[in-house]
C-alpha positions as CSV (number, residue, x, y, z in Angstrom):
1,M,76.0,143.8,19.1
2,L,74.7,145.0,22.5
3,T,76.8,147.7,24.3
4,L,78.0,147.0,28.0
5,E,75.0,149.0,29.7
6,Q,72.2,147.1,27.4
7,R,73.8,144.2,28.5
8,I,74.1,145.0,32.5
9,A,70.7,146.2,31.8
10,A,69.1,142.8,30.5
11,Y,70.5,141.2,33.1
12,I,69.8,142.9,35.9
13,R,65.8,142.9,34.0
14,S,66.3,138.6,33.5
15,G,67.2,138.4,37.3
16,S,64.7,140.9,38.7
17,L,67.7,142.6,40.9
18,M,66.2,145.9,41.0
19,H,62.6,147.1,40.5
20,P,61.3,151.0,39.8
21,G,61.0,153.4,42.3
22,E,63.8,151.2,44.4
23,R,66.5,152.8,46.4
24,V,69.9,151.4,45.0
25,A,73.1,151.9,47.0
26,I,76.1,151.4,44.9
27,A,78.8,150.2,47.2
28,V,81.7,151.9,45.4
29,S,85.7,151.7,46.9
30,G,86.9,153.4,44.7
31,G,88.6,151.0,42.4
32,A,87.6,150.4,38.8
33,D,84.8,148.2,39.0
34,S,82.8,149.5,41.6
35,V,83.4,153.3,39.9
36,G,82.2,151.4,36.4
37,L,79.2,150.1,37.9
38,L,78.3,153.3,39.9
39,R,78.9,154.9,35.9
40,I,76.8,152.6,34.3
41,L,74.4,152.5,36.8
42,L,73.8,156.3,36.0
43,E,72.8,156.1,32.6
44,L,70.9,153.1,33.7
45,R,68.5,154.9,36.5
46,H,65.6,156.4,34.3
47,D,65.7,153.3,31.9
48,L,65.3,151.5,35.3
49,A,63.2,153.5,37.3
50,I,65.8,153.7,40.3
51,V,67.2,156.2,42.9
52,I,70.8,156.3,43.2
53,S,73.0,156.5,46.4
54,V,76.6,155.8,47.1
55,A,77.9,153.7,50.3
56,H,81.3,153.7,50.9
57,F,83.0,151.4,54.0
58,H,87.0,152.7,55.3
59,H,88.2,149.0,56.8
60,G,91.0,151.4,58.9
61,I,93.4,149.5,56.8
62,R,95.7,151.1,54.5
63,G,96.0,154.8,56.5
64,A,96.9,157.7,54.1
65,E,96.1,155.3,50.6
66,A,92.1,154.9,52.3
67,D,91.9,157.9,53.3
68,G,92.3,158.9,50.0
69,D,90.2,157.0,48.8
70,E,87.1,157.8,50.8
71,H,87.8,161.4,49.8
72,F,87.8,160.3,45.8
73,V,84.5,158.3,46.5
74,G,83.1,161.5,48.4
75,D,84.1,163.7,45.4
76,L,82.2,161.2,42.6
77,A,78.9,161.3,44.8
78,K,79.4,165.2,45.0
79,A,79.9,165.4,41.3
80,F,76.3,163.2,40.5
81,D,75.0,164.8,43.7
82,L,74.7,161.6,45.1
83,E,73.7,160.7,48.8
84,L,76.8,159.6,50.1
85,H,76.9,156.8,53.3
86,V,80.2,156.3,54.5
87,E,80.9,154.2,57.8
88,R,84.4,153.6,59.3
89,G,85.6,150.1,61.0
90,D,88.8,148.5,62.4
91,A,89.3,145.3,60.2
92,R,92.3,144.3,62.2
93,A,90.7,144.5,65.7
94,H,87.5,142.7,64.3
95,S,90.2,140.2,63.0
96,K,92.0,139.3,66.2
97,Q,88.9,139.9,68.2
98,N,87.1,137.0,66.6
99,G,90.7,134.7,64.6
100,I,89.7,135.5,61.3
101,S,91.6,136.7,58.6
102,L,92.0,140.2,57.7
103,E,90.4,139.7,54.3
104,T,87.5,138.0,56.0
105,A,87.4,140.5,58.9
106,A,87.0,143.8,56.6
107,R,84.6,141.5,54.5
108,E,82.5,141.1,57.5
109,L,82.8,144.9,58.3
110,R,81.7,146.3,55.4
111,H,78.8,143.6,54.8
112,Q,77.6,144.3,58.3
113,M,77.0,148.2,56.6
114,F,75.3,147.2,53.7
115,L,73.2,145.3,56.4
116,R,72.1,148.4,58.4
117,L,71.1,150.5,55.5
118,L,68.6,147.7,54.3
119,E,67.7,147.5,58.0
120,E,67.1,151.5,58.4
121,K,65.0,151.3,55.0
122,K,68.3,153.9,53.6
123,A,67.9,151.8,50.6
124,N,65.6,148.7,49.0
125,R,68.8,147.1,47.1
126,I,72.7,147.1,47.7
127,A,74.6,146.6,44.3
128,T,78.2,145.8,44.4
129,A,80.5,145.1,41.8
130,H,81.2,141.8,41.9
131,T,82.7,140.2,38.2
132,L,83.4,137.5,36.1
133,D,86.7,137.4,37.3
134,D,85.9,138.0,40.5
135,Q,82.9,134.7,40.7
136,T,86.1,132.6,38.7
137,E,88.9,133.3,42.0
138,T,86.0,132.5,44.2
139,V,84.7,129.2,42.5
140,L,88.4,128.2,42.2
141,M,88.8,129.1,46.0
142,K,86.0,127.1,46.8
143,F,86.7,123.5,44.8
144,L,90.3,123.9,46.5
145,R,88.9,123.7,49.9
146,G,87.1,121.2,48.8
147,A,83.4,122.5,48.6
148,G,79.9,121.2,47.5
149,T,77.7,122.6,45.0
150,R,76.7,125.1,47.2
151,G,80.3,126.4,47.3
152,L,80.8,125.8,43.9
153,A,77.8,127.9,42.9
154,G,79.8,131.0,43.8
155,I,78.9,134.4,43.9
156,F,75.0,134.3,43.5
157,P,73.6,137.2,41.9
158,E,71.0,138.2,44.7
159,Q,71.3,137.4,48.4
160,R,68.4,138.8,50.4
161,A,68.7,140.0,53.6
162,A,66.9,138.8,56.8
163,G,64.7,142.1,57.2
164,G,64.1,142.8,53.4
165,G,65.7,143.9,50.7
166,S,68.8,142.2,49.2
167,L,72.1,142.5,47.8
168,V,72.8,142.2,44.2
169,R,75.8,141.7,41.7
170,P,74.7,143.3,38.1
171,L,78.0,142.7,37.0
172,L,78.3,138.8,37.6
173,E,78.5,138.6,33.5
174,I,80.9,141.2,32.7
175,R,84.9,140.8,32.7
176,R,87.1,143.4,34.6
177,D,88.9,144.8,31.7
178,D,85.8,145.4,30.0
179,L,85.0,148.0,32.8
180,R,88.4,149.3,32.5
181,E,87.9,149.8,28.9
182,Y,84.3,151.8,29.3
183,L,86.1,154.0,32.1
184,R,88.6,154.7,29.6
185,S,86.3,155.9,27.1
186,L,84.6,158.5,29.4
187,N,87.7,159.4,31.1
188,Q,86.7,158.5,34.3
189,P,89.9,157.8,36.4
190,W,89.5,155.5,39.8
191,R,91.7,154.4,42.7
192,E,94.1,151.8,42.2
193,D,94.6,149.3,45.5
194,R,98.3,147.9,45.9
195,S,96.5,146.0,48.5
196,N,95.5,143.7,44.9
197,N,99.0,143.0,44.4
198,D,99.7,141.7,48.1
199,V,100.2,137.4,47.1
200,S,99.9,136.9,50.6
201,F,96.4,137.3,50.5
202,T,94.5,133.7,48.9
203,R,92.3,135.7,45.9
204,N,95.5,137.6,44.9
205,R,97.7,134.5,44.5
206,I,94.7,133.0,42.7
207,R,94.4,135.9,40.4
208,A,98.0,136.4,39.9
209,R,99.9,132.7,39.7
210,V,97.0,130.1,39.5
211,L,94.5,131.1,36.4
212,P,97.5,132.3,34.4
213,M,98.6,128.7,34.4
214,L,95.1,127.4,33.9
215,R,94.7,129.6,31.0
216,E,98.2,129.6,28.8
217,Q,98.8,125.2,30.2
218,V,94.8,123.9,31.1
219,N,91.6,125.8,29.2
220,P,92.4,129.1,27.6
221,A,88.5,130.0,29.0
222,A,88.9,128.3,32.2
223,D,87.1,132.0,33.5
224,L,84.3,130.9,31.2
225,A,84.5,127.5,32.9
226,L,84.4,128.3,36.3
227,A,81.7,130.7,36.2
228,H,79.3,128.0,34.3
229,V,80.5,125.5,37.3
230,A,78.8,128.5,39.3
231,E,76.0,128.5,36.9
232,I,75.1,124.5,37.0
233,S,75.7,124.6,40.9
234,R,73.6,127.4,41.4
235,A,70.7,125.4,39.8
236,E,71.7,122.1,41.2
237,E,71.5,124.2,44.4
238,E,68.2,125.6,44.1
239,Y,66.8,121.8,43.5
240,W,68.1,120.5,46.4
241,Q,66.9,123.3,48.8
242,D,63.5,122.1,47.7
243,Q,64.1,118.4,48.4
244,V,65.8,119.4,51.3
245,K,63.1,121.1,52.8
246,R,60.4,118.8,51.9
247,V,62.1,115.4,53.3
248,L,63.1,116.8,56.5
249,P,59.9,117.0,58.3
250,L,60.0,113.8,57.6
251,V,63.0,111.8,58.9
252,R,63.2,114.4,62.0
253,A,62.1,112.9,65.5
254,P,59.1,114.5,67.4
255,G,60.0,117.1,69.9
256,Q,59.9,114.3,72.9
257,P,62.1,113.2,75.5
258,A,64.3,111.2,73.7
259,R,65.2,107.5,74.1
260,G,68.3,106.5,75.8
261,G,68.9,109.5,78.0
262,G,68.2,112.7,75.8
263,G,66.0,115.3,76.7
264,K,63.4,117.8,75.2
265,Q,64.9,119.3,71.9
266,T,64.1,122.7,70.8
267,A,64.8,124.5,67.5
268,Q,67.3,126.6,69.7
269,H,69.3,123.8,71.0
270,A,68.4,120.3,69.5
271,I,67.0,118.6,66.5
272,A,67.2,114.9,66.6
273,F,66.7,112.8,63.5
274,D,65.1,109.3,64.0
275,I,68.0,107.3,62.4
276,A,65.4,104.2,60.2
277,R,64.4,107.0,58.5
278,F,67.5,109.1,58.3
279,Q,69.9,106.2,57.1
280,S,66.7,105.1,54.3
281,Q,67.7,107.9,52.5
282,P,70.4,108.5,49.7
283,V,73.9,109.5,50.9
284,A,74.1,112.2,49.1
285,M,70.3,113.6,51.3
286,Q,72.0,112.1,54.2
287,R,74.7,114.6,53.6
288,R,72.0,117.6,52.6
289,L,69.9,117.3,56.0
290,L,72.9,117.8,58.5
291,R,73.9,120.8,57.1
292,Q,70.3,122.0,56.9
293,A,69.6,120.9,60.8
294,G,73.3,122.5,61.7
295,E,71.9,125.8,59.0
296,Q,69.1,125.7,61.3
297,L,70.9,125.5,64.8
298,G,73.3,128.2,63.4
299,C,76.6,125.1,63.6
300,N,77.8,125.6,60.0
301,L,79.0,122.1,59.1
302,D,82.0,121.1,56.4
303,F,82.7,117.8,54.8
304,E,84.9,116.5,57.5
305,H,81.8,117.3,60.2
306,V,79.3,115.8,58.1
307,N,81.3,112.7,57.7
308,A,82.5,112.4,61.2
309,I,78.8,112.3,61.3
310,L,78.0,109.4,59.0
311,S,80.8,107.8,60.5
312,L,79.1,107.7,63.9
313,L,76.2,105.8,62.5
314,A,78.0,103.2,60.5
315,Q,79.3,102.1,64.1
316,R,75.9,101.9,65.3
317,S,75.5,98.3,64.5
318,S,78.9,97.4,66.0
319,R,78.4,96.9,69.9
320,G,82.1,97.6,70.2
321,A,81.5,101.5,68.4
322,K,84.3,103.5,70.6
323,D,82.2,106.3,70.8
324,S,78.4,107.8,71.0
325,T,79.5,111.1,71.2
326,I,81.5,113.3,68.4
327,A,82.4,117.1,68.6
328,I,81.0,118.8,65.6
329,A,81.3,122.6,64.8
330,K,82.6,124.9,67.9
331,G,80.4,124.4,70.6
332,W,77.8,121.4,69.1
333,R,78.2,117.4,69.0
334,A,76.5,115.1,67.5
335,R,74.9,112.3,70.0
336,L,74.0,109.0,69.0
337,L,70.8,107.3,71.4
338,F,68.5,104.2,70.7
339,R,66.9,105.5,68.0
340,E,67.8,108.6,67.9
341,L,70.9,110.8,66.1
342,R,70.7,114.3,68.0
343,M,72.6,117.1,67.4
344,E,72.8,119.7,70.0
345,R,74.9,122.3,71.9
346,A,77.5,120.5,73.7
347,P,77.4,121.5,77.3
348,E,79.7,123.8,79.1
349,R,82.8,122.0,80.1
350,A,82.1,121.2,83.7
351,T,85.4,121.3,86.3
352,L,86.9,117.8,85.9
353,V,88.1,117.6,89.6
354,A,86.8,114.0,91.0
355,Y,84.7,114.3,93.4
356,Q,85.4,111.7,96.2
357,H,83.7,110.9,99.9
358,R,84.5,109.2,102.9
359,L,82.1,106.2,103.4
360,P,82.3,105.0,107.3
361,L,81.9,101.1,107.3
362,P,79.1,101.1,108.9
363,G,77.4,104.1,108.0
364,E,76.1,106.3,105.2
365,T,77.4,109.7,103.4
366,Y,75.2,112.3,101.3
367,V,77.0,112.6,98.0
368,P,75.6,116.3,96.7
369,E,77.5,115.8,93.1
370,L,74.9,112.8,92.7
371,D,72.0,114.6,95.0
372,S,71.9,110.8,97.1
373,T,72.7,109.0,99.8
374,L,74.7,106.2,100.2
375,C,74.7,103.3,103.0
376,A,77.1,100.6,103.9
377,R,75.8,98.1,106.7
378,I,76.8,94.8,107.9
379,S,75.0,91.9,108.4
380,E,76.7,89.5,111.6
381,S,75.1,86.8,109.1
382,N,78.1,84.8,107.7
383,G,75.3,82.6,106.3
384,R,74.9,82.3,101.9
385,T,72.5,85.1,100.3
386,E,69.4,83.6,99.1
387,N,70.0,85.8,95.5
388,A,70.9,83.6,93.0
389,A,72.9,85.8,91.3
390,Y,75.1,86.3,94.3
391,N,75.3,82.2,95.0
392,R,76.9,82.3,91.6
393,A,79.4,85.3,92.0
394,H,82.5,85.4,93.5
395,S,82.6,86.8,96.9
396,I,85.0,89.5,98.3
397,R,86.8,89.6,101.6
398,L,88.0,93.4,102.3
399,P,90.8,93.9,104.0
400,E,91.1,95.5,107.4
401,V,89.8,98.6,106.7
402,T,87.8,101.1,108.6
403,D,86.0,103.0,106.0
404,L,85.0,102.8,102.0
405,V,85.5,105.9,99.8
406,V,82.7,106.5,96.8
407,R,83.5,108.3,93.7
408,N,82.5,109.0,90.3
409,W,84.4,106.5,87.8
410,R,87.4,107.6,86.3
411,P,89.2,106.3,82.7
412,G,91.4,103.3,83.2
413,D,88.7,101.9,86.4
414,R,88.1,97.8,86.0
415,F,85.6,95.9,87.8
416,Q,85.0,92.4,88.0
417,S,80.8,92.3,88.7
418,A,78.3,89.1,89.7
419,R,78.1,88.4,85.8
420,H,81.5,88.2,84.7
421,S,84.1,85.5,85.4
422,S,87.3,88.0,84.6
423,E,87.2,92.2,85.4
424,M,86.2,94.6,82.7
425,R,86.8,98.1,82.2
426,V,84.3,100.1,83.5
427,K,83.8,102.2,80.7
428,E,82.3,98.7,78.9
429,L,79.7,98.0,81.3
430,L,78.4,101.1,81.5
431,Y,78.2,101.6,77.2
432,P,74.6,99.3,77.7
433,M,73.3,101.6,80.0
434,H,73.2,104.6,76.7
435,L,74.3,107.2,79.6
436,S,74.3,111.3,78.4
437,L,77.8,112.3,78.9
438,E,77.1,114.1,81.7
439,Q,75.6,111.4,83.8
440,K,78.8,109.2,83.2
441,R,80.9,111.5,83.9
442,L,78.8,111.7,87.7
443,W,78.6,107.9,87.7
444,P,79.8,106.6,91.3
445,V,81.5,103.8,92.2
446,V,82.8,102.5,95.6
447,V,86.6,101.9,96.2
448,A,87.9,99.3,99.2
449,G,91.6,100.2,98.9
450,D,92.5,100.2,95.7
451,R,89.8,98.1,94.7
452,I,86.4,98.8,93.0
453,V,83.9,96.9,95.2
454,W,80.8,98.6,93.9
455,V,79.3,100.4,90.5
456,R,75.8,102.0,90.9
457,G,73.6,99.7,88.4
458,I,76.0,96.6,87.8
459,A,75.3,93.6,90.0
460,S,77.5,93.4,92.2
461,P,79.9,90.5,94.0
462,E,79.3,89.2,97.6
463,L,81.3,91.4,100.3
464,H,82.6,90.3,102.8
465,T,84.0,92.3,105.7
466,A,87.4,91.0,106.8
467,R,85.6,89.3,110.1
468,G,83.4,87.6,107.4
469,D,80.9,89.7,108.3
470,R,78.8,90.3,105.0
471,L,78.7,94.0,104.0
472,W,75.7,95.8,101.7
473,I,76.2,98.9,99.9
474,E,73.1,100.2,98.6
475,E,71.9,103.8,97.3
476,S,68.9,105.3,98.4
477,D,66.6,107.2,96.2
478,R,68.0,110.5,94.7
479,G,66.6,113.5,96.1
480,E,65.6,111.9,99.2
């Protein structure tokens, strides 16, 4: 039977987690797992031909107890003549500032320290003491949150950093109890973190309540089964990543002005899919393509976001679909155009105060929101217009008014166009135009009293003044 050190050395070599000559900073909190990792790598450092240092992060959470952890780790590094990297942070402040849990805030700050060590070339690898038990807890938490195979892959043995180097987890096949037994055999003390018993933290509830119940009532080997799920999911994820890289360029729309009001796309601000090519893919691939596109944009999509986008596409064949744009992750949206599905940064919310300007009768008014001029002119001819569309239309005789009002349309507005026999919602009349949200928000109408008598781009009925004169409303070319 292999010793604990031999098992870990074999795991490191099989996964190429460390290479001869590399500087490995071991993340040591003072707890049994990280102290166990330190003592094991001290035994293996000559065999692996690595240079070891110690990294410790003080989260600023547990007061004097955390200070004691820092002193303990410092003494441990000194006892083995190891370089020590120490940083401090305020996890509570980071939690409040970013609206995240204290647990997540502490993890983020600690991770940032590790990345700095890699960026500053103080280490080639950061070794953390995640065990098989940590893997089990992570997979179960991810499963209960509805994760796919990426989430169920749990903790990866290696996580590469963008600037070079990586975080490695050499203990993912080792149980916590084995590490404690190993430390006792060395008479090596460690620090107990009382917060590990605080069941207000989700992971601690999983550890203290859920997993014991699963072992007793469902499967005595529940931990190992969940670890196997992680291994299977990790292989599945590697396969799918290769497939998505192959398919994504085939279904992306070219970076050109998109039909239906879209603008040029850039990798930083938008990604567009050709709808026909995208929908020709299996649903499993569609989901992964959306998630990959989101990652490229810096927009993390969960299952609900992806489902909402696919539902939006499913509505496309129904002309009565209510929405062509939906909000997805914070600050991002998905938008349907004529032949494209765009994922893009949502525009900052403009002030929704409606514009409203007097339009003299007769006369004209410049509308700065549109950068255009509207003109109302009167013809004294009482004859019918020669335009056939108007000849078939109803006519409107305006009340005694001295001027009109031009404003942007509002929810609930209704208008009877020259081509319809009854009133319709302005929203429905605008739908076939495939306007962007910005265009639609500013779209102008002209109002006489409480009645809409003109809508840009919609065939209007004949308009007559109270005296019977013909009224024309026209818009000049924008920008003139």
